[in-house]
C-alpha angles and dihedrals in degrees: 000000000000111000124211118267094228141035115214094323097322112110123209088251092054093047091047091048091051093049090048089052090052089049091052090050088051091051091047092054091046090051091049091051091048090051091054089051092051092049091053091049090051091048091050090050091050092051091046090054091047091052091049090050092051091046090053091050092050091050090057094052110098102221119142095206121025095170090102088068094049096090091050090050093047095046098043115023099033095048092044093051092043091052092046094050092044091052093047092046091050092050093049092046091051092048091045092051091048091050091049091051091051092048091049090051091051090049091050091049091052092049091048091051092048089050091048092050090047092052092047090049091051091047092050093047090049091051091049090050091051090050092049089051090050091050091048089050090052091049090053092050110061093181094054092039092057089060096052114098130176108259098198136024112273114226133183116195091341094309120119109240101168128008122227116265095040114135113244108229140147093282093053093048093047091047091053090048093050092048092049094245099110097105093048090045091052090049089051091052091047090053090051090052091051091051094051 
C-alpha cells in the first residue's frame, strides 16, 4: 500500500521536523537538569573540603576541653549549613520539578502528534478503500461506466497523464495500474467526487 505524502497540509518532512524539534527540546531539558546536578555535586565537594580543612585546623589547636565551644558550633555553623543546604535543595527540587513538567509536556505533544498522524492515515486509507470500491462498482456496471468522464486533467509530477473529458473504462484503469499510477488516479477521482 502506498500511503499519501501529506496529512491535511502537513508533509512527512514537516511532521518529522516537528518531532525532531520536540526531541531536541527534550534533550535540552535533560542537559539542563544534568548541569544542575553537577553544580550541586561540585558545591557538596567544596563544602566537604572546607569541613575537612576546619577539622584539620581544630585538631592542631591545643585545647584540653573544647566542649565550651560546642554550643557556639551548634548554634552557628550547624544552623548556617542546614539553612544553606535546605535552600539549595529547595532550588534544585523546584528546577527539577519544572524540568519534569516540561519534559512531560513534550512527551504528551509527541504522543498527540503520533495519534493525529495515525488517525489521518486511517482516514486516508478508508477513503482510498471507498474509492477503490466505487471504481470496482463502476467496472462491474458497463452502463454506468460509460457515463463517467474525467472532470479535470490528471497530472503526475507536472506531466499530463490523462486529459479531462476522457471516458473512464477498463482500458484506462488497467493502463493506470500497469504504469503504477492507479493509487494517485483513484485519489484524483476521489477529489473530483468531493468537489462535486
